FIVEXKE-306564 format. One record per residue (C-alpha): residue in three letters; chain; x, z, y. Coordinates in nm, 2 decimals. Layout:
# residues N
SITE  residu  chaine      xx      zz      yy
SITE     ala       A       X       Z       Y
...
***
This chain:
# residues 107
SITE  residu  chaine      xx      zz      yy
SITE     unk       A   20.54    3.00    1.92
SITE     unk       A   20.76    3.30    1.92
SITE     unk       A   21.02    3.10    2.07
SITE     unk       A   20.85    3.10    2.40
SITE     unk       A   20.91    3.46    2.49
SITE     unk       A   21.26    3.43    2.40
SITE     unk       A   21.32    3.13    2.57
SITE     unk       A   21.12    3.29    2.87
SITE     unk       A   21.36    3.59    2.88
SITE     unk       A   21.67    3.39    2.83
SITE     unk       A   21.63    3.10    3.09
SITE     unk       A   21.36    3.20    3.32
SITE     unk       A   21.42    3.56    3.38
SITE     unk       A   21.78    3.51    3.53
SITE     unk       A   21.59    3.29    3.79
SITE     unk       A   21.33    3.54    3.90
SITE     unk       A   21.51    3.87    3.88
SITE     unk       A   21.56    3.87    4.24
SITE     unk       A   21.20    3.81    4.29
SITE     unk       A   21.10    4.08    4.08
SITE     unk       A   21.33    4.31    4.28
SITE     unk       A   21.16    4.22    4.59
SITE     unk       A   20.84    4.30    4.42
SITE     unk       A   20.97    4.65    4.34
SITE     unk       A   21.09    4.69    4.70
SITE     unk       A   20.75    4.60    4.83
SITE     unk       A   20.54    4.81    4.59
SITE     unk       A   20.80    5.09    4.50
SITE     unk       A   20.72    5.27    4.20
SITE     unk       A   20.60    5.64    4.24
SITE     unk       A   20.61    5.87    3.93
SITE     unk       A   20.27    5.94    3.76
SITE     unk       A   20.13    5.61    3.91
SITE     unk       A   19.93    5.39    3.66
SITE     unk       A   20.04    5.03    3.72
SITE     unk       A   19.86    4.71    3.57
SITE     unk       A   20.05    4.41    3.53
SITE     unk       A   19.82    4.09    3.50
SITE     unk       A   20.00    3.83    3.33
SITE     unk       A   20.26    4.07    3.20
SITE     unk       A   20.44    3.82    3.00
SITE     unk       A   20.73    3.98    2.80
SITE     unk       A   20.70    4.32    3.02
SITE     unk       A   21.00    4.28    3.20
SITE     unk       A   20.84    4.39    3.53
SITE     unk       A   20.66    4.67    3.38
SITE     unk       A   20.97    4.79    3.24
SITE     unk       A   21.09    4.86    3.57
SITE     unk       A   20.77    5.06    3.66
SITE     unk       A   20.80    5.25    3.34
SITE     unk       A   21.15    5.34    3.37
SITE     unk       A   21.08    5.49    3.70
SITE     unk       A   20.80    5.74    3.55
SITE     unk       A   20.50    5.52    3.59
SITE     unk       A   20.24    5.48    3.32
SITE     unk       A   20.22    5.10    3.25
SITE     unk       A   19.94    4.84    3.14
SITE     unk       A   19.95    4.49    3.10
SITE     unk       A   19.74    4.18    3.01
SITE     unk       A   19.83    3.85    2.89
SITE     unk       A   19.66    3.57    2.71
SITE     unk       A   19.98    3.50    2.49
SITE     unk       A   20.01    3.70    2.19
SITE     unk       A   20.36    3.60    2.13
SITE     unk       A   20.47    3.74    2.49
SITE     unk       A   20.26    4.07    2.43
SITE     unk       A   20.47    4.12    2.07
SITE     unk       A   20.80    4.10    2.31
SITE     unk       A   20.66    4.31    2.55
SITE     unk       A   20.55    4.58    2.30
SITE     unk       A   20.90    4.59    2.18
SITE     unk       A   21.05    4.61    2.54
SITE     unk       A   20.81    4.89    2.65
SITE     unk       A   20.72    5.09    2.35
SITE     unk       A   20.38    5.26    2.23
SITE     unk       A   20.30    5.42    2.55
SITE     unk       A   20.23    5.08    2.72
SITE     unk       A   19.86    4.98    2.69
SITE     unk       A   19.92    4.61    2.61
SITE     unk       A   19.63    4.39    2.57
SITE     unk       A   19.54    4.02    2.52
SITE     unk       A   19.29    3.97    2.75
SITE     unk       A   19.16    3.73    3.04
SITE     unk       A   19.23    3.83    3.40
SITE     unk       A   18.86    3.71    3.47
SITE     unk       A   18.74    3.99    3.22
SITE     unk       A   18.94    4.32    3.29
SITE     unk       A   18.85    4.59    3.03
SITE     unk       A   18.95    4.88    3.28
SITE     unk       A   18.72    5.09    3.50
SITE     unk       A   18.73    5.04    3.88
SITE     unk       A   18.99    5.24    4.03
SITE     unk       A   19.17    5.29    3.70
SITE     unk       A   19.52    5.18    3.86
SITE     unk       A   19.71    5.29    4.14
SITE     unk       A   19.87    4.93    4.17
SITE     unk       A   19.79    4.62    4.01
SITE     unk       A   20.07    4.33    4.03
SITE     unk       A   20.05    3.98    3.91
SITE     unk       A   20.41    3.87    3.98
SITE     unk       A   20.43    3.52    3.82
SITE     unk       A   20.07    3.43    3.72
SITE     unk       A   19.95    3.17    4.01
SITE     unk       A   20.13    2.86    3.82
SITE     unk       A   19.91    2.97    3.52
SITE     unk       A   19.59    2.92    3.69
SITE     unk       A   19.42    2.59    3.70
***
């Protein structure tokens, strides 16, 4: 299934790039913020926050997506294979939680 993350970044990412930029404009990063991305996929959106000086964490159910996210974000990112219904973080652990492209995954 490693093909899925590569295809996601190659084909889908160019289509949603403007959507991601709009998300950054709505919830602009602040250096030092802790940001959680629920359904982080390949880490593209988290990278925008990381580059702005935020501490980043992400969860996703697809381990192949997380492999690619780890490559993109490096060891400082807290990335976990976790269901969004069972978050392993304490309340108030983050300044911002986002879920950019997950609604289509929920049934």
